[in-house]
N, C-alpha and C positions, 0 to 999 in steps of 0.2 A: 503492500501500499505507501510507503512512505520514499518510493520511486518517484512518485508527482511532487516537485517542487508548489507550493504555495507562498505567493506573493501576498504580505499583508499592507496594505496601504491607510498610512495615517496620516492625516493632515492635523493641523496644530496651529492657532493663533494665540500666543500669549496664555501659554496652556502649563508658566514652568510649574506651578502650587499641584499639578495635576498628570503631567500628561507621564511622569516615571509609574506612575500606576497602572495605567493603561501598556505601557510598552510591555513594562515586566511581567503583564497579565497574558500577553501573545509570548515571549521568550520563554513563559515557565512552560510552554502549551503541553501535554504528551508526544506531539507529535511533534518532528523536531528538525523535518526537511521544510524550511521555510526560509522564507528573507521579508525584513520588515521594511519599508519605505517610508522613514518619515519626511513629510512637507513643511516644513514651516513658512506659512501662510504671509512673509515678510511681518515676525514678532521683534519687541522694541525691551524684550525681557532680557532674561538666561536661557532662554530654549536651546537654545545653541552648546553651553557650558553642561549643562545637565546628558545631552545626549552625546555630544563630544567622551563622557566620559564612562559608556556603558560597553564594557569591553566582552564582546562580542562581536565577532565579524558576519554574520548575519544582520546587523544594519547597518543600512546606508540613509545619511543623512543629507535633505536635498533642501539648502535655504533661498526661496524665494526672496528676490528685492523691493518687491512692492506686494500688499494686502490684494488677493484676487478673489478671495473668499473660500469656503471650502470647497464648492464643487470643483472649480477651476483647481485647487490645490489635489483634489482626486485624481482629475485627469493629468495631472504631470505624472503622478506617483505611476497611474494606468500605464501612460508610455513610456515608463522607464523599468516597469517588471520582465520578470523574465522566467515567471512561475506559470504552471500549466494550468492551475486555477489561481484566481484573486479574489481576497475577501478583502473587507473591511474593516478597521476599528478605527472610535474616536478618541479623541484626542483626553474624556475626562470620562470615561468609561472601563470598565473590566469584562472580563474574559474568561469561564471558568476554565481551571486546567484540561476538561478532553474536548473544549469545544470543538480545535479542528477536527481530534481523531473520529469523532461523531459523526460531523460532515462529510468527512472524507469519504468516510466508509460507505455513507449512506449515498453519497452520489456516485459512486460505484456500485453499489447494489443496485440500485435504482433507474440507474441509466439518464440520471436529471443531468440538465443543465445548470442551470442557477438552484441553489438551496439556502432556504434561512429558516430560524428558528424563534420560536418566543423568547419573551424577556421580562426580566423584571425592571421597573422602573424607580427610581427612591431620590426622596430629595437628598442633597449634599449631608445632613446630618442625622441616616438614615434610615430616616420613616418612609413607609412607601408609599408614592404618590398617587400610580395609577396600575391598575390591570393591562396591560397591555393585550393582550387576547383572551375571545368568549372563552368561556368554556366548550364550545360545542364545536370548536373548531375542531379536527382533527388533523392527525400525521396522512398527508398523502397530496397526489398530484394536485395543483391547484386548476379550477376552473376561471375564466375570464369574469365573469361575475361577481366570484368570491374579493378579488383584488383590486375589483372597476370602482370601488365605494370605499373600502376600507385600509389602512393603512396595516398590515400582517408583518410589514417588511420591514423593519429598524437597519438602517445602514452599517451599522457595525454586528448585525445579524447573519447580511447576505455572504455567499462565495459562489465564485461562479468560475463556467469555462474562460480560461481567457479570452480567447479568439473573439468570444459573442462578448464580452465586456470591452475589448478594444473594438469593439464594434459599435458597440453602442455608449458612447460615454455618458456622463450625467449630462444634463439641461443645464447651463451656466448661468439661464436668465431667471433662472428659478432662486428665488429669498427663501420659499420654504418647501415640501413635502417632494424634495428630490428623489429620494429613495423613492416612493410611491409611485412617481411619475415613471421611472427608471423600469420598475416592476409592471407598470403598464403595460408599459412600449414590450418589454421581452416578451411577457405573456404572450403577446398575440403570436408570435413565431417560434416561440421556444417551450423545454417540457421544464415548469418550477415546480419544484415539492418544497411544503413546508413541514417542519421538523416540531411539533407540539412537542419539546422537551428546550426548558429555560436555561440556557446556557451563557447569559449574557447581561450583567446587573449595570445597567442605564442611568446616570446619576444626572439630574437635574439641579441647578444653582436653586436657593429658597425665594432670589428675586425673579426667576425666571417664570414662575406659575404663571402669572398676568401675559396674555398671550400679544403678540405684534400681531394687533387686526390690519395694519395697513400691509405687512407684508403678506398675512394670511389673502387679503383683498385680490393682491397683484399675482398670488401665484394659481389659488383657484378661479381668477378669471382667464390664466394662461393655459392651466389644463382643460378647464372645459372648452377650451379654443381648439389646441393643439388633437387634445383625441374626442372631440365629438361627436364624433362618427361610431366608437365603442361605448362612449356614455351611453349614447342616446337608447342604446340598444337595450339597458336596463334600469327601466323605471324608478326603482327604489334604490340602486347607488346614485342617479341622477339626482333623487334628492336631495342624499346625504351631503351631497357637495354643494347643491342649492342652500340648502340650511347650513352649513356652513358659510357661505358667501352673504347672508341674507345677516344671519348675527354679526361676523365682522362687517358690516357696512352700518349696522343697527349701529354697533357700540363705535363706528366713528364718525357716525353722526351724517351716513352718506347714503341719498336715498334708494331702497330696495324695492321699490314700487316692482317694475320689472319681471325683478326675479321673484317676488311671491306671487305675482302672477303667473308665470312660468309652471310655479312650485303647485302651485293651485292644480295648474290643467295636467301636470305628472304624476301626481301622486294624491291618493283620496286619504291617505291612512290618517288617522287621529293625529300624531306626533306633528305634519305639515298642517292639516289643517288648521289645528292649532297656533302653528306660528301665521297664517293666513289671516286669521281671526284676530288676533292681536295685534299683527299690525293697521289690519282698517281699522280699528280703534283706539288707534294711536298707544299701546299698552305696550310695545316688545320689546322696545328700549329700557321699560321697569322689569320685565320678564328675566332679561340676560342679567342685568344687573344683579338680582336676585339669585340667579343660577350660580354666578362666579361666587358672593358671596359663600351659598349653600358649599361650592365644589371646594372651595378654598377650608372652609371651617371643618369639612368632611377629612378633607388631606390632611388637617393641623392635628386631627384627632388618632390617626392612623399610625399602629408603632408594628 
């Protein structure tokens, strides 16, 4: 099995206080045949000193002169990779020691082109923030409708055949949901397998709970335009995108009249009808503010 070299791409920007945890979790894998490509996206902290202190010839460090964003850094790492498979790690996350071993075994056994796994998401102080995968999602090959509206694959869970990733780079125009967009693009032509085994701990900074709604609006509008043909086939998944877009526009005080009209035409389930009704009577902003406070209180109480 270990005749297959795995290239692990890690983008980083001013993460000197966290990156060593992420890198060491990759170097400590039970699967040994790997290279780690750390792409420093123009950091101005001491990331370079920390990375250069690592005594492991599997590590390659690339320092970019300016900050181009995580997707640009990932694409640079992809272009420099030499592995049969390419995997991704984020600079503030942690891999379980057997992640790559389990994933490579599953790729070989199933003949999949791309594979992702479930993961746990935590606040930096250790509290559970979000359960990332619904209980009813089982291990197996994914269908388009399963991923058309759901973000099952976080970036640090993805591993794929190198030639497929090199032909399908991350979309650098997206400010959010780059992993979702990549998987939605890939599943239309490739065999994608989901392993419902939690092999990654993803960490969220405590001050990152509140969403950046402006970036969400930009990302959803790009995705709905770029993948209109495939999303249009699945009304329930289209409704998820529309509800996210409506929420973001409402919180940014941007008109979402057209989106509400389209949602009403697309989906007549209770959640969508509630959104449309609250918009019509002018209470949608109040509703979303209440949800934010409720969710923040709930996440703060989980241990």
